C-alpha positions as CSV (number, residue, x, y, z in Angstrom):
1,M,-4.3,40.1,8.1
2,T,-4.4,37.4,10.8
3,A,-5.8,35.2,8.0
4,R,-2.3,35.5,6.2
5,L,-0.4,34.7,9.5
6,R,-2.1,31.3,9.8
7,R,-0.4,28.3,8.5
8,R,-2.5,26.7,5.9
9,Q,-3.5,23.3,7.1
10,E,-3.5,20.4,4.9
11,P,-7.1,18.8,4.4
12,E,-7.2,15.1,6.4
13,P,-7.0,12.3,4.4
14,D,-10.1,10.8,3.4
15,P,-10.8,7.7,5.4
16,F,-12.3,5.9,2.5
17,D,-8.9,6.3,0.6
18,T,-6.9,5.1,3.6
19,L,-8.9,2.0,4.0
20,R,-8.9,1.0,0.2
21,L,-5.1,1.8,0.3
22,Q,-5.0,-0.9,3.3
23,T,-7.4,-3.1,1.6
24,R,-4.9,-3.5,-1.7
25,L,-2.0,-3.7,0.5
26,G,-3.6,-6.8,2.3
27,H,-4.5,-8.4,-0.8
28,L,-0.9,-7.8,-2.4
29,S,0.7,-9.2,0.8
30,T,-1.6,-12.1,0.6
31,K,-0.5,-12.9,-3.0
32,I,3.3,-12.6,-2.4
33,R,2.9,-15.2,0.6
34,R,1.0,-17.5,-1.6
35,V,3.8,-17.0,-4.5
36,E,6.8,-17.7,-1.9
37,S,4.8,-20.7,-0.3
38,T,3.9,-22.4,-3.6
39,P,7.3,-24.2,-4.8
40,H,6.2,-25.0,-8.5
41,V,4.5,-21.6,-9.8
42,Y,5.1,-20.9,-13.3
43,A,7.4,-17.8,-13.7
44,R,7.6,-17.7,-10.1
45,A,10.6,-15.1,-9.7
46,H,8.9,-12.8,-12.4
47,R,5.7,-12.6,-10.3
48,L,7.4,-12.0,-7.2
49,M,9.4,-9.3,-8.2
50,A,6.2,-8.0,-10.1
51,L,4.1,-8.3,-6.9
52,E,6.8,-6.9,-4.6
53,A,7.2,-3.9,-6.8
54,A,3.5,-3.0,-6.5
55,Y,3.4,-3.4,-2.9
56,D,6.5,-1.2,-2.5
57,D,4.9,1.3,-4.5
58,L,1.6,1.2,-2.6
59,L,3.7,1.3,0.9
60,D,5.3,4.7,-0.8
61,E,1.6,5.9,-1.4
62,A,0.5,4.8,2.1
63,C,3.4,6.7,4.0
64,R,2.5,9.8,1.8
65,L,-0.9,9.5,2.9
66,A,0.1,9.0,6.7
67,G,2.5,11.5,6.8
68,C,5.4,9.4,7.3
69,P,8.7,10.7,6.8
70,C,10.0,8.2,4.2
71,E,12.8,8.7,1.9
72,S,11.3,7.8,-1.3
73,E,14.6,8.3,-3.3
74,Q,16.0,5.6,-1.3
75,Q,16.4,2.5,-3.4
76,R,13.8,-0.4,-2.9
77,S,15.0,-3.2,-0.5
78,E,13.9,-5.3,2.4
79,E,15.1,-2.7,4.9
80,K,13.2,0.3,3.3
81,R,10.1,-2.0,3.0
82,W,10.5,-3.2,6.7
83,Q,11.0,0.5,7.6
84,E,8.0,1.9,5.9
85,E,5.9,-1.0,7.3
86,Q,6.9,-0.2,10.9
87,E,6.2,3.6,10.3
88,L,2.7,2.7,9.3
89,A,2.1,0.3,12.0
90,A,3.1,3.0,14.4
91,R,0.2,5.3,13.1
92,G,-2.3,2.4,13.5
93,W,-2.2,1.2,10.1
94,S,-2.8,-2.5,9.4
95,W,-3.4,-4.9,6.6
């Protein structure tokens, strides 16, 4: 009977999944900075949009993994990206 009354605990995220996600975020942020700082890149705007979309998707995934109160329905924007980065940093994430 007491087993039914206990709340189901969600399993802790795998630390290796967290590490892989942080590594991918770091890799993408490096690519974004490289494209932003190089003035003569072929299809620069297209590459930047694609990289930022991938980065935003990874941030959403990281927020779910870290248990951040994110609003995934919110439209992508610099403000949303900044908020998610701050939430993750407050939980000890770095990339």
